[in-house]
mmCIF file as Biopython writes it, N, C-alpha, C and O atoms, coordinates in Angstrom:
data_model
#
loop_
_atom_site.group_PDB
_atom_site.id
_atom_site.type_symbol
_atom_site.label_atom_id
_atom_site.label_alt_id
_atom_site.label_comp_id
_atom_site.label_asym_id
_atom_site.label_entity_id
_atom_site.label_seq_id
_atom_site.pdbx_PDB_ins_code
_atom_site.Cartn_x
_atom_site.Cartn_y
_atom_site.Cartn_z
_atom_site.occupancy
_atom_site.B_iso_or_equiv
_atom_site.auth_seq_id
_atom_site.auth_asym_id
_atom_site.pdbx_PDB_model_num
ATOM 1   N N  . MET A ? 1  ? 24.345 21.236 100.555 1.0 0.0 1  A 1 
ATOM 2   C CA . MET A ? 1  ? 24.739 20.986 101.931 1.0 0.0 1  A 1 
ATOM 3   C C  . MET A ? 1  ? 25.971 20.078 101.982 1.0 0.0 1  A 1 
ATOM 4   O O  . MET A ? 1  ? 26.925 20.343 102.713 1.0 0.0 1  A 1 
ATOM 5   N N  . LEU A ? 2  ? 25.932 19.014 101.199 1.0 0.0 2  A 1 
ATOM 6   C CA . LEU A ? 2  ? 27.059 18.092 101.195 1.0 0.0 2  A 1 
ATOM 7   C C  . LEU A ? 2  ? 28.308 18.755 100.622 1.0 0.0 2  A 1 
ATOM 8   O O  . LEU A ? 2  ? 29.412 18.530 101.118 1.0 0.0 2  A 1 
ATOM 9   N N  . GLN A ? 3  ? 28.145 19.553 99.603  1.0 0.0 3  A 1 
ATOM 10  C CA . GLN A ? 3  ? 29.283 20.257 99.005  1.0 0.0 3  A 1 
ATOM 11  C C  . GLN A ? 3  ? 29.905 21.223 100.014 1.0 0.0 3  A 1 
ATOM 12  O O  . GLN A ? 3  ? 31.127 21.360 100.069 1.0 0.0 3  A 1 
ATOM 13  N N  . TRP A ? 4  ? 29.076 21.890 100.807 1.0 0.0 4  A 1 
ATOM 14  C CA . TRP A ? 4  ? 29.577 22.804 101.837 1.0 0.0 4  A 1 
ATOM 15  C C  . TRP A ? 4  ? 30.377 22.045 102.892 1.0 0.0 4  A 1 
ATOM 16  O O  . TRP A ? 4  ? 31.429 22.509 103.330 1.0 0.0 4  A 1 
ATOM 17  N N  . LEU A ? 5  ? 29.883 20.890 103.296 1.0 0.0 5  A 1 
ATOM 18  C CA . LEU A ? 5  ? 30.580 20.067 104.285 1.0 0.0 5  A 1 
ATOM 19  C C  . LEU A ? 5  ? 31.932 19.593 103.744 1.0 0.0 5  A 1 
ATOM 20  O O  . LEU A ? 5  ? 32.936 19.630 104.455 1.0 0.0 5  A 1 
ATOM 21  N N  . ILE A ? 6  ? 31.953 19.159 102.513 1.0 0.0 6  A 1 
ATOM 22  C CA . ILE A ? 6  ? 33.204 18.700 101.891 1.0 0.0 6  A 1 
ATOM 23  C C  . ILE A ? 6  ? 34.205 19.850 101.800 1.0 0.0 6  A 1 
ATOM 24  O O  . ILE A ? 6  ? 35.388 19.666 102.084 1.0 0.0 6  A 1 
ATOM 25  N N  . ASN A ? 7  ? 33.735 21.035 101.404 1.0 0.0 7  A 1 
ATOM 26  C CA . ASN A ? 7  ? 34.622 22.193 101.321 1.0 0.0 7  A 1 
ATOM 27  C C  . ASN A ? 7  ? 35.158 22.590 102.698 1.0 0.0 7  A 1 
ATOM 28  O O  . ASN A ? 7  ? 36.324 22.965 102.822 1.0 0.0 7  A 1 
ATOM 29  N N  . SER A ? 8  ? 34.330 22.513 103.715 1.0 0.0 8  A 1 
ATOM 30  C CA . SER A ? 8  ? 34.759 22.866 105.074 1.0 0.0 8  A 1 
ATOM 31  C C  . SER A ? 8  ? 35.810 21.886 105.587 1.0 0.0 8  A 1 
ATOM 32  O O  . SER A ? 8  ? 36.823 22.299 106.152 1.0 0.0 8  A 1 
ATOM 33  N N  . VAL A ? 9  ? 35.574 20.610 105.395 1.0 0.0 9  A 1 
ATOM 34  C CA . VAL A ? 9  ? 36.530 19.594 105.841 1.0 0.0 9  A 1 
ATOM 35  C C  . VAL A ? 9  ? 37.839 19.736 105.077 1.0 0.0 9  A 1 
ATOM 36  O O  . VAL A ? 9  ? 38.914 19.595 105.661 1.0 0.0 9  A 1 
ATOM 37  N N  . THR A ? 10 ? 37.763 20.009 103.793 1.0 0.0 10 A 1 
ATOM 38  C CA . THR A ? 10 ? 38.971 20.208 102.994 1.0 0.0 10 A 1 
ATOM 39  C C  . THR A ? 10 ? 39.756 21.416 103.481 1.0 0.0 10 A 1 
ATOM 40  O O  . THR A ? 10 ? 40.983 21.363 103.562 1.0 0.0 10 A 1 
ATOM 41  N N  . ASP A ? 11 ? 39.068 22.501 103.806 1.0 0.0 11 A 1 
ATOM 42  C CA . ASP A ? 11 ? 39.740 23.692 104.316 1.0 0.0 11 A 1 
ATOM 43  C C  . ASP A ? 11 ? 40.445 23.417 105.642 1.0 0.0 11 A 1 
ATOM 44  O O  . ASP A ? 11 ? 41.567 23.870 105.864 1.0 0.0 11 A 1 
ATOM 45  N N  . VAL A ? 12 ? 39.780 22.677 106.513 1.0 0.0 12 A 1 
ATOM 46  C CA . VAL A ? 12 ? 40.390 22.346 107.804 1.0 0.0 12 A 1 
ATOM 47  C C  . VAL A ? 12 ? 41.615 21.458 107.608 1.0 0.0 12 A 1 
ATOM 48  O O  . VAL A ? 12 ? 42.630 21.657 108.275 1.0 0.0 12 A 1 
ATOM 49  N N  . LEU A ? 13 ? 41.538 20.499 106.720 1.0 0.0 13 A 1 
ATOM 50  C CA . LEU A ? 13 ? 42.681 19.626 106.469 1.0 0.0 13 A 1 
ATOM 51  C C  . LEU A ? 13 ? 43.857 20.398 105.875 1.0 0.0 13 A 1 
ATOM 52  O O  . LEU A ? 13 ? 45.010 20.144 106.225 1.0 0.0 13 A 1 
ATOM 53  N N  . ILE A ? 14 ? 43.569 21.328 104.989 1.0 0.0 14 A 1 
ATOM 54  C CA . ILE A ? 14 ? 44.633 22.158 104.415 1.0 0.0 14 A 1 
ATOM 55  C C  . ILE A ? 14 ? 45.269 23.022 105.497 1.0 0.0 14 A 1 
ATOM 56  O O  . ILE A ? 14 ? 46.489 23.183 105.519 1.0 0.0 14 A 1 
ATOM 57  N N  . ALA A ? 15 ? 44.462 23.577 106.394 1.0 0.0 15 A 1 
ATOM 58  C CA . ALA A ? 15 ? 44.989 24.402 107.482 1.0 0.0 15 A 1 
ATOM 59  C C  . ALA A ? 15 ? 45.888 23.577 108.405 1.0 0.0 15 A 1 
ATOM 60  O O  . ALA A ? 15 ? 46.952 24.050 108.803 1.0 0.0 15 A 1 
ATOM 61  N N  . PHE A ? 16 ? 45.483 22.363 108.750 1.0 0.0 16 A 1 
ATOM 62  C CA . PHE A ? 16 ? 46.312 21.511 109.600 1.0 0.0 16 A 1 
ATOM 63  C C  . PHE A ? 16 ? 47.594 21.099 108.883 1.0 0.0 16 A 1 
ATOM 64  O O  . PHE A ? 16 ? 48.651 21.028 109.510 1.0 0.0 16 A 1 
ATOM 65  N N  . ALA A ? 17 ? 47.520 20.831 107.603 1.0 0.0 17 A 1 
ATOM 66  C CA . ALA A ? 17 ? 48.720 20.463 106.842 1.0 0.0 17 A 1 
ATOM 67  C C  . ALA A ? 17 ? 49.706 21.628 106.795 1.0 0.0 17 A 1 
ATOM 68  O O  . ALA A ? 17 ? 50.909 21.429 106.964 1.0 0.0 17 A 1 
ATOM 69  N N  . LEU A ? 18 ? 49.206 22.834 106.568 1.0 0.0 18 A 1 
ATOM 70  C CA . LEU A ? 18 ? 50.093 24.000 106.554 1.0 0.0 18 A 1 
ATOM 71  C C  . LEU A ? 18 ? 50.692 24.265 107.933 1.0 0.0 18 A 1 
ATOM 72  O O  . LEU A ? 18 ? 51.873 24.596 108.041 1.0 0.0 18 A 1 
ATOM 73  N N  . ALA A ? 19 ? 49.898 24.124 108.976 1.0 0.0 19 A 1 
ATOM 74  C CA . ALA A ? 19 ? 50.411 24.315 110.336 1.0 0.0 19 A 1 
ATOM 75  C C  . ALA A ? 19 ? 51.497 23.291 110.655 1.0 0.0 19 A 1 
ATOM 76  O O  . ALA A ? 19 ? 52.512 23.631 111.263 1.0 0.0 19 A 1 
ATOM 77  N N  . THR A ? 20 ? 51.290 22.048 110.252 1.0 0.0 20 A 1 
ATOM 78  C CA . THR A ? 20 ? 52.297 21.017 110.474 1.0 0.0 20 A 1 
ATOM 79  C C  . THR A ? 20 ? 53.573 21.315 109.696 1.0 0.0 20 A 1 
ATOM 80  O O  . THR A ? 20 ? 54.674 21.133 110.215 1.0 0.0 20 A 1 
ATOM 81  N N  . LEU A ? 21 ? 53.433 21.764 108.476 1.0 0.0 21 A 1 
ATOM 82  C CA . LEU A ? 21 ? 54.596 22.117 107.668 1.0 0.0 21 A 1 
ATOM 83  C C  . LEU A ? 21 ? 55.369 23.274 108.289 1.0 0.0 21 A 1 
ATOM 84  O O  . LEU A ? 21 ? 56.597 23.225 108.359 1.0 0.0 21 A 1 
ATOM 85  N N  . PHE A ? 22 ? 54.669 24.317 108.743 1.0 0.0 22 A 1 
ATOM 86  C CA . PHE A ? 22 ? 55.341 25.451 109.382 1.0 0.0 22 A 1 
ATOM 87  C C  . PHE A ? 22 ? 56.019 25.036 110.684 1.0 0.0 22 A 1 
ATOM 88  O O  . PHE A ? 22 ? 57.111 25.515 110.990 1.0 0.0 22 A 1 
ATOM 89  N N  . LEU A ? 23 ? 55.391 24.156 111.447 1.0 0.0 23 A 1 
ATOM 90  C CA . LEU A ? 23 ? 55.985 23.658 112.682 1.0 0.0 23 A 1 
ATOM 91  C C  . LEU A ? 23 ? 57.250 22.867 112.392 1.0 0.0 23 A 1 
ATOM 92  O O  . LEU A ? 23 ? 58.245 23.012 113.102 1.0 0.0 23 A 1 
ATOM 93  N N  . PHE A ? 24 ? 57.227 22.039 111.367 1.0 0.0 24 A 1 
ATOM 94  C CA . PHE A ? 24 ? 58.399 21.247 110.994 1.0 0.0 24 A 1 
ATOM 95  C C  . PHE A ? 24 ? 59.547 22.149 110.538 1.0 0.0 24 A 1 
ATOM 96  O O  . PHE A ? 24 ? 60.688 21.964 110.961 1.0 0.0 24 A 1 
ATOM 97  N N  . VAL A ? 25 ? 59.250 23.118 109.682 1.0 0.0 25 A 1 
ATOM 98  C CA . VAL A ? 25 ? 60.288 24.028 109.189 1.0 0.0 25 A 1 
ATOM 99  C C  . VAL A ? 25 ? 60.865 24.841 110.345 1.0 0.0 25 A 1 
ATOM 100 O O  . VAL A ? 25 ? 62.075 25.055 110.409 1.0 0.0 25 A 1 
ATOM 101 N N  . GLY A ? 26 ? 60.020 25.286 111.243 1.0 0.0 26 A 1 
ATOM 102 C CA . GLY A ? 26 ? 60.505 26.021 112.411 1.0 0.0 26 A 1 
ATOM 103 C C  . GLY A ? 26 ? 61.370 25.172 113.314 1.0 0.0 26 A 1 
ATOM 104 O O  . GLY A ? 26 ? 62.372 25.656 113.840 1.0 0.0 26 A 1 
ATOM 105 N N  . ALA A ? 27 ? 61.006 23.918 113.505 1.0 0.0 27 A 1 
ATOM 106 C CA . ALA A ? 27 ? 61.787 23.032 114.369 1.0 0.0 27 A 1 
ATOM 107 C C  . ALA A ? 27 ? 63.145 22.711 113.765 1.0 0.0 27 A 1 
ATOM 108 O O  . ALA A ? 27 ? 64.125 22.556 114.495 1.0 0.0 27 A 1 
ATOM 109 N N  . VAL A ? 28 ? 63.216 22.611 112.452 1.0 0.0 28 A 1 
ATOM 110 C CA . VAL A ? 28 ? 64.489 22.298 111.800 1.0 0.0 28 A 1 
ATOM 111 C C  . VAL A ? 28 ? 65.399 23.528 111.780 1.0 0.0 28 A 1 
ATOM 112 O O  . VAL A ? 28 ? 66.600 23.414 112.024 1.0 0.0 28 A 1 
ATOM 113 N N  . ASN A ? 29 ? 64.835 24.693 111.493 1.0 0.0 29 A 1 
ATOM 114 C CA . ASN A ? 29 ? 65.654 25.895 111.351 1.0 0.0 29 A 1 
ATOM 115 C C  . ASN A ? 29 ? 65.935 26.608 112.671 1.0 0.0 29 A 1 
ATOM 116 O O  . ASN A ? 29 ? 66.976 27.251 112.807 1.0 0.0 29 A 1 
ATOM 117 N N  . TYR A ? 30 ? 65.043 26.510 113.633 1.0 0.0 30 A 1 
ATOM 118 C CA . TYR A ? 30 ? 65.191 27.204 114.914 1.0 0.0 30 A 1 
ATOM 119 C C  . TYR A ? 30 ? 64.957 26.234 116.076 1.0 0.0 30 A 1 
ATOM 120 O O  . TYR A ? 30 ? 63.970 26.382 116.797 1.0 0.0 30 A 1 
ATOM 121 N N  . PRO A ? 31 ? 65.824 25.259 116.276 1.0 0.0 31 A 1 
ATOM 122 C CA . PRO A ? 31 ? 65.584 24.250 117.320 1.0 0.0 31 A 1 
ATOM 123 C C  . PRO A ? 31 ? 65.697 24.800 118.738 1.0 0.0 31 A 1 
ATOM 124 O O  . PRO A ? 31 ? 65.204 24.177 119.679 1.0 0.0 31 A 1 
ATOM 125 N N  . GLU A ? 32 ? 66.340 25.962 118.908 1.0 0.0 32 A 1 
ATOM 126 C CA . GLU A ? 32 ? 66.478 26.507 120.257 1.0 0.0 32 A 1 
ATOM 127 C C  . GLU A ? 32 ? 65.150 26.996 120.828 1.0 0.0 32 A 1 
ATOM 128 O O  . GLU A ? 32 ? 65.051 27.207 122.037 1.0 0.0 32 A 1 
ATOM 129 N N  . PHE A ? 33 ? 64.132 27.181 119.996 1.0 0.0 33 A 1 
ATOM 130 C CA . PHE A ? 33 ? 62.827 27.624 120.462 1.0 0.0 33 A 1 
ATOM 131 C C  . PHE A ? 33 ? 61.924 26.459 120.888 1.0 0.0 33 A 1 
ATOM 132 O O  . PHE A ? 33 ? 60.829 26.687 121.402 1.0 0.0 33 A 1 
ATOM 133 N N  . PHE A ? 34 ? 62.362 25.234 120.683 1.0 0.0 34 A 1 
ATOM 134 C CA . PHE A ? 34 ? 61.539 24.065 120.977 1.0 0.0 34 A 1 
ATOM 135 C C  . PHE A ? 34 ? 62.174 23.267 122.118 1.0 0.0 34 A 1 
ATOM 136 O O  . PHE A ? 34 ? 63.396 23.130 122.158 1.0 0.0 34 A 1 
ATOM 137 N N  . PRO A ? 35 ? 61.369 22.737 123.046 1.0 0.0 35 A 1 
ATOM 138 C CA . PRO A ? 35 ? 61.925 21.917 124.118 1.0 0.0 35 A 1 
ATOM 139 C C  . PRO A ? 35 ? 62.463 20.588 123.574 1.0 0.0 35 A 1 
ATOM 140 O O  . PRO A ? 35 ? 62.053 20.136 122.505 1.0 0.0 35 A 1 
ATOM 141 N N  . GLN A ? 36 ? 63.364 19.984 124.306 1.0 0.0 36 A 1 
ATOM 142 C CA . GLN A ? 36 ? 63.989 18.741 123.857 1.0 0.0 36 A 1 
ATOM 143 C C  . GLN A ? 36 ? 62.977 17.610 123.720 1.0 0.0 36 A 1 
ATOM 144 O O  . GLN A ? 36 ? 63.131 16.761 122.841 1.0 0.0 36 A 1 
ATOM 145 N N  . ARG A ? 37 ? 61.953 17.575 124.559 1.0 0.0 37 A 1 
ATOM 146 C CA . ARG A ? 37 ? 60.964 16.491 124.453 1.0 0.0 37 A 1 
ATOM 147 C C  . ARG A ? 37 ? 60.161 16.580 123.165 1.0 0.0 37 A 1 
ATOM 148 O O  . ARG A ? 37 ? 59.579 15.586 122.731 1.0 0.0 37 A 1 
ATOM 149 N N  . PHE A ? 38 ? 60.120 17.770 122.541 1.0 0.0 38 A 1 
ATOM 150 C CA . PHE A ? 38 ? 59.462 17.906 121.247 1.0 0.0 38 A 1 
ATOM 151 C C  . PHE A ? 38 ? 60.146 17.020 120.214 1.0 0.0 38 A 1 
ATOM 152 O O  . PHE A ? 38 ? 59.477 16.392 119.394 1.0 0.0 38 A 1 
ATOM 153 N N  . PHE A ? 39 ? 61.474 16.966 120.249 1.0 0.0 39 A 1 
ATOM 154 C CA . PHE A ? 39 ? 62.216 16.186 119.274 1.0 0.0 39 A 1 
ATOM 155 C C  . PHE A ? 39 ? 62.130 14.688 119.546 1.0 0.0 39 A 1 
ATOM 156 O O  . PHE A ? 39 ? 62.477 13.878 118.686 1.0 0.0 39 A 1 
ATOM 157 N N  . HIS A ? 40 ? 61.668 14.319 120.743 1.0 0.0 40 A 1 
ATOM 158 C CA . HIS A ? 40 ? 61.427 12.911 121.032 1.0 0.0 40 A 1 
ATOM 159 C C  . HIS A ? 40 ? 60.278 12.386 120.175 1.0 0.0 40 A 1 
ATOM 160 O O  . HIS A ? 40 ? 60.299 11.236 119.738 1.0 0.0 40 A 1 
ATOM 161 N N  . TYR A ? 41 ? 59.274 13.233 119.937 1.0 0.0 41 A 1 
ATOM 162 C CA . TYR A ? 41 ? 58.129 12.837 119.137 1.0 0.0 41 A 1 
ATOM 163 C C  . TYR A ? 41 ? 58.342 13.096 117.651 1.0 0.0 41 A 1 
ATOM 164 O O  . TYR A ? 41 ? 57.803 12.371 116.815 1.0 0.0 41 A 1 
ATOM 165 N N  . TRP A ? 42 ? 59.120 14.119 117.313 1.0 0.0 42 A 1 
ATOM 166 C CA . TRP A ? 42 ? 59.407 14.476 115.921 1.0 0.0 42 A 1 
ATOM 167 C C  . TRP A ? 42 ? 60.840 14.072 115.608 1.0 0.0 42 A 1 
ATOM 168 O O  . TRP A ? 42 ? 61.715 14.932 115.513 1.0 0.0 42 A 1 
ATOM 169 N N  . VAL A ? 43 ? 61.091 12.799 115.449 1.0 0.0 43 A 1 
ATOM 170 C CA . VAL A ? 43 ? 62.444 12.300 115.216 1.0 0.0 43 A 1 
ATOM 171 C C  . VAL A ? 43 ? 63.009 12.847 113.906 1.0 0.0 43 A 1 
ATOM 172 O O  . VAL A ? 43 ? 64.222 13.013 113.778 1.0 0.0 43 A 1 
ATOM 173 N N  . VAL A ? 44 ? 62.153 13.124 112.947 1.0 0.0 44 A 1 
ATOM 174 C CA . VAL A ? 44 ? 62.600 13.624 111.648 1.0 0.0 44 A 1 
ATOM 175 C C  . VAL A ? 44 ? 63.243 14.999 111.792 1.0 0.0 44 A 1 
ATOM 176 O O  . VAL A ? 44 ? 64.138 15.343 111.020 1.0 0.0 44 A 1 
ATOM 177 N N  . ALA A ? 45 ? 62.802 15.787 112.763 1.0 0.0 45 A 1 
ATOM 178 C CA . ALA A ? 45 ? 63.283 17.159 112.920 1.0 0.0 45 A 1 
ATOM 179 C C  . ALA A ? 45 ? 64.384 17.275 113.970 1.0 0.0 45 A 1 
ATOM 180 O O  . ALA A ? 45 ? 64.575 18.354 114.531 1.0 0.0 45 A 1 
ATOM 181 N N  . THR A ? 46 ? 65.108 16.202 114.249 1.0 0.0 46 A 1 
ATOM 182 C CA . THR A ? 46 ? 66.151 16.236 115.261 1.0 0.0 46 A 1 
ATOM 183 C C  . THR A ? 46 ? 67.184 17.301 114.909 1.0 0.0 46 A 1 
ATOM 184 O O  . THR A ? 46 ? 67.744 17.291 113.813 1.0 0.0 46 A 1 
ATOM 185 N N  . PRO A ? 47 ? 67.433 18.214 115.835 1.0 0.0 47 A 1 
ATOM 186 C CA . PRO A ? 47 ? 68.352 19.315 115.522 1.0 0.0 47 A 1 
ATOM 187 C C  . PRO A ? 47 ? 69.806 18.877 115.574 1.0 0.0 47 A 1 
ATOM 188 O O  . PRO A ? 47 ? 70.164 17.959 116.312 1.0 0.0 47 A 1 
ATOM 189 N N  . GLU A ? 48 ? 70.629 19.531 114.793 1.0 0.0 48 A 1 
ATOM 190 C CA . GLU A ? 48 ? 72.068 19.293 114.829 1.0 0.0 48 A 1 
ATOM 191 C C  . GLU A ? 48 ? 72.768 20.351 115.664 1.0 0.0 48 A 1 
ATOM 192 O O  . GLU A ? 48 ? 73.982 20.288 115.859 1.0 0.0 48 A 1 
ATOM 193 N N  . VAL A ? 49 ? 72.014 21.320 116.158 1.0 0.0 49 A 1 
ATOM 194 C CA . VAL A ? 49 ? 72.603 22.428 116.897 1.0 0.0 49 A 1 
ATOM 195 C C  . VAL A ? 49 ? 72.918 22.030 118.333 1.0 0.0 49 A 1 
ATOM 196 O O  . VAL A ? 49 ? 73.884 22.536 118.905 1.0 0.0 49 A 1 
ATOM 197 N N  . ALA A ? 50 ? 72.144 21.151 118.924 1.0 0.0 50 A 1 
ATOM 198 C CA . ALA A ? 50 ? 72.321 20.799 120.328 1.0 0.0 50 A 1 
ATOM 199 C C  . ALA A ? 50 ? 73.717 20.261 120.629 1.0 0.0 50 A 1 
ATOM 200 O O  . ALA A ? 50 ? 74.316 20.721 121.601 1.0 0.0 50 A 1 
ATOM 201 N N  . PRO A ? 51 ? 74.277 19.322 119.868 1.0 0.0 51 A 1 
ATOM 202 C CA . PRO A ? 51 ? 75.638 18.876 120.184 1.0 0.0 51 A 1 
ATOM 203 C C  . PRO A ? 51 ? 76.678 19.978 119.995 1.0 0.0 51 A 1 
ATOM 204 O O  . PRO A ? 51 ? 77.663 20.013 120.732 1.0 0.0 51 A 1 
ATOM 205 N N  . LYS A ? 52 ? 76.491 20.867 119.043 1.0 0.0 52 A 1 
ATOM 206 C CA . LYS A ? 52 ? 77.442 21.949 118.829 1.0 0.0 52 A 1 
ATOM 207 C C  . LYS A ? 52 ? 77.478 22.878 120.028 1.0 0.0 52 A 1 
ATOM 208 O O  . LYS A ? 52 ? 78.544 23.379 120.388 1.0 0.0 52 A 1 
ATOM 209 N N  . GLN A ? 53 ? 76.339 23.116 120.649 1.0 0.0 53 A 1 
ATOM 210 C CA . GLN A ? 53 ? 76.298 24.002 121.810 1.0 0.0 53 A 1 
ATOM 211 C C  . GLN A ? 53 ? 77.070 23.395 122.978 1.0 0.0 53 A 1 
ATOM 212 O O  . GLN A ? 53 ? 77.760 24.116 123.700 1.0 0.0 53 A 1 
ATOM 213 N N  . SER A ? 54 ? 76.967 22.103 123.170 1.0 0.0 54 A 1 
ATOM 214 C CA . SER A ? 54 ? 77.687 21.482 124.275 1.0 0.0 54 A 1 
ATOM 215 C C  . SER A ? 54 ? 79.191 21.512 124.022 1.0 0.0 54 A 1 
ATOM 216 O O  . SER A ? 54 ? 79.966 21.647 124.969 1.0 0.0 54 A 1 
ATOM 217 N N  . VAL A ? 55 ? 79.616 21.391 122.776 1.0 0.0 55 A 1 
ATOM 218 C CA . VAL A ? 55 ? 81.035 21.478 122.447 1.0 0.0 55 A 1 
ATOM 219 C C  . VAL A ? 55 ? 81.541 22.888 122.700 1.0 0.0 55 A 1 
ATOM 220 O O  . VAL A ? 55 ? 82.631 23.061 123.244 1.0 0.0 55 A 1 
ATOM 221 N N  . GLU A ? 56 ? 80.767 23.902 122.315 1.0 0.0 56 A 1 
ATOM 222 C CA . GLU A ? 56 ? 81.160 25.280 122.544 1.0 0.0 56 A 1 
ATOM 223 C C  . GLU A ? 56 ? 81.251 25.573 124.040 1.0 0.0 56 A 1 
ATOM 224 O O  . GLU A ? 56 ? 82.160 26.279 124.479 1.0 0.0 56 A 1 
ATOM 225 N N  . ALA A ? 57 ? 80.329 25.043 124.814 1.0 0.0 57 A 1 
ATOM 226 C CA . ALA A ? 57 ? 80.367 25.258 126.263 1.0 0.0 57 A 1 
ATOM 227 C C  . ALA A ? 57 ? 81.611 24.618 126.860 1.0 0.0 57 A 1 
ATOM 228 O O  . ALA A ? 57 ? 82.236 25.194 127.751 1.0 0.0 57 A 1 
ATOM 229 N N  . ALA A ? 58 ? 81.975 23.438 126.382 1.0 0.0 58 A 1 
ATOM 230 C CA . ALA A ? 58 ? 83.184 22.778 126.880 1.0 0.0 58 A 1 
ATOM 231 C C  . ALA A ? 58 ? 84.430 23.579 126.506 1.0 0.0 58 A 1 
ATOM 232 O O  . ALA A ? 58 ? 85.361 23.677 127.305 1.0 0.0 58 A 1 
ATOM 233 N N  . GLN A ? 59 ? 84.459 24.140 125.329 1.0 0.0 59 A 1 
ATOM 234 C CA . GLN A ? 59 ? 85.594 24.951 124.914 1.0 0.0 59 A 1 
ATOM 235 C C  . GLN A ? 59 ? 85.672 26.219 125.752 1.0 0.0 59 A 1 
ATOM 236 O O  . GLN A ? 59 ? 86.773 26.640 126.109 1.0 0.0 59 A 1 
ATOM 237 N N  . GLN A ? 60 ? 84.560 26.834 126.075 1.0 0.0 60 A 1 
ATOM 238 C CA . GLN A ? 60 ? 84.570 28.038 126.878 1.0 0.0 60 A 1 
ATOM 239 C C  . GLN A ? 60 ? 85.069 27.753 128.284 1.0 0.0 60 A 1 
ATOM 240 O O  . GLN A ? 60 ? 85.792 28.565 128.861 1.0 0.0 60 A 1 
ATOM 241 N N  . VAL A ? 61 ? 84.698 26.624 128.834 1.0 0.0 61 A 1 
ATOM 242 C CA . VAL A ? 61 ? 85.161 26.263 130.175 1.0 0.0 61 A 1 
ATOM 243 C C  . VAL A ? 61 ? 86.663 26.033 130.145 1.0 0.0 61 A 1 
ATOM 244 O O  . VAL A ? 61 ? 87.362 26.461 131.064 1.0 0.0 61 A 1 
ATOM 245 N N  . SER A ? 62 ? 87.177 25.376 129.125 1.0 0.0 62 A 1 
ATOM 246 C CA . SER A ? 62 ? 88.604 25.123 129.085 1.0 0.0 62 A 1 
ATOM 247 C C  . SER A ? 62 ? 89.393 26.422 128.935 1.0 0.0 62 A 1 
ATOM 248 O O  . SER A ? 62 ? 90.491 26.543 129.479 1.0 0.0 62 A 1 
ATOM 249 N N  . VAL A ? 63 ? 88.854 27.380 128.212 1.0 0.0 63 A 1 
ATOM 250 C CA . VAL A ? 63 ? 89.521 28.668 128.079 1.0 0.0 63 A 1 
ATOM 251 C C  . VAL A ? 63 ? 89.556 29.390 129.423 1.0 0.0 63 A 1 
ATOM 252 O O  . VAL A ? 63 ? 90.559 30.010 129.774 1.0 0.0 63 A 1 
ATOM 253 N N  . VAL A ? 64 ? 88.475 29.309 130.159 1.0 0.0 64 A 1 
ATOM 254 C CA . VAL A ? 64 ? 88.416 29.970 131.467 1.0 0.0 64 A 1 
ATOM 255 C C  . VAL A ? 64 ? 89.420 29.327 132.420 1.0 0.0 64 A 1 
ATOM 256 O O  . VAL A ? 64 ? 90.110 30.031 133.158 1.0 0.0 64 A 1 
ATOM 257 N N  . THR A ? 65 ? 89.507 28.018 132.411 1.0 0.0 65 A 1 
ATOM 258 C CA . THR A ? 65 ? 90.461 27.358 133.306 1.0 0.0 65 A 1 
ATOM 259 C C  . THR A ? 65 ? 91.904 27.645 132.899 1.0 0.0 65 A 1 
ATOM 260 O O  . THR A ? 65 ? 92.779 27.712 133.762 1.0 0.0 65 A 1 
ATOM 261 N N  . GLN A ? 66 ? 92.165 27.811 131.637 1.0 0.0 66 A 1 
ATOM 262 C CA . GLN A ? 66 ? 93.513 28.144 131.194 1.0 0.0 66 A 1 
ATOM 263 C C  . GLN A ? 66 ? 93.901 29.547 131.649 1.0 0.0 66 A 1 
ATOM 264 O O  . GLN A ? 66 ? 95.046 29.786 132.032 1.0 0.0 66 A 1 
ATOM 265 N N  . VAL A ? 67 ? 92.962 30.458 131.607 1.0 0.0 67 A 1 
ATOM 266 C CA . VAL A ? 67 ? 93.247 31.835 132.026 1.0 0.0 67 A 1 
ATOM 267 C C  . VAL A ? 67 ? 93.508 31.884 133.520 1.0 0.0 67 A 1 
ATOM 268 O O  . VAL A ? 67 ? 94.359 32.652 133.969 1.0 0.0 67 A 1 
ATOM 269 N N  . GLN A ? 68 ? 92.792 31.077 134.307 1.0 0.0 68 A 1 
ATOM 270 C CA . GLN A ? 68 ? 92.983 31.103 135.745 1.0 0.0 68 A 1 
ATOM 271 C C  . GLN A ? 68 ? 94.328 30.516 136.146 1.0 0.0 68 A 1 
ATOM 272 O O  . GLN A ? 68 ? 94.855 30.876 137.199 1.0 0.0 68 A 1 
ATOM 273 N N  . ARG A ? 69 ? 94.891 29.640 135.358 1.0 0.0 69 A 1 
ATOM 274 C CA . ARG A ? 69 ? 96.181 29.033 135.699 1.0 0.0 69 A 1 
ATOM 275 C C  . ARG A ? 69 ? 97.236 29.974 135.346 1.0 0.0 69 A 1 
ATOM 276 O O  . ARG A ? 69 ? 98.415 29.681 135.542 1.0 0.0 69 A 1 
#
């Protein structure tokens, strides 16, 4: 009985560890799928893509304004 309980708890801990690892890898590689408040709690997985998107948006706006002039 005790061995079964230990094996069950170990299996659950392994499942949570794998889920956490997959969540971390997903947040680092695909940050656009996660809300910004997610990165408030997971500081380690802070994306580098967010500032690049704002720079690209600023460049697109400047191109549009240049064409209109």
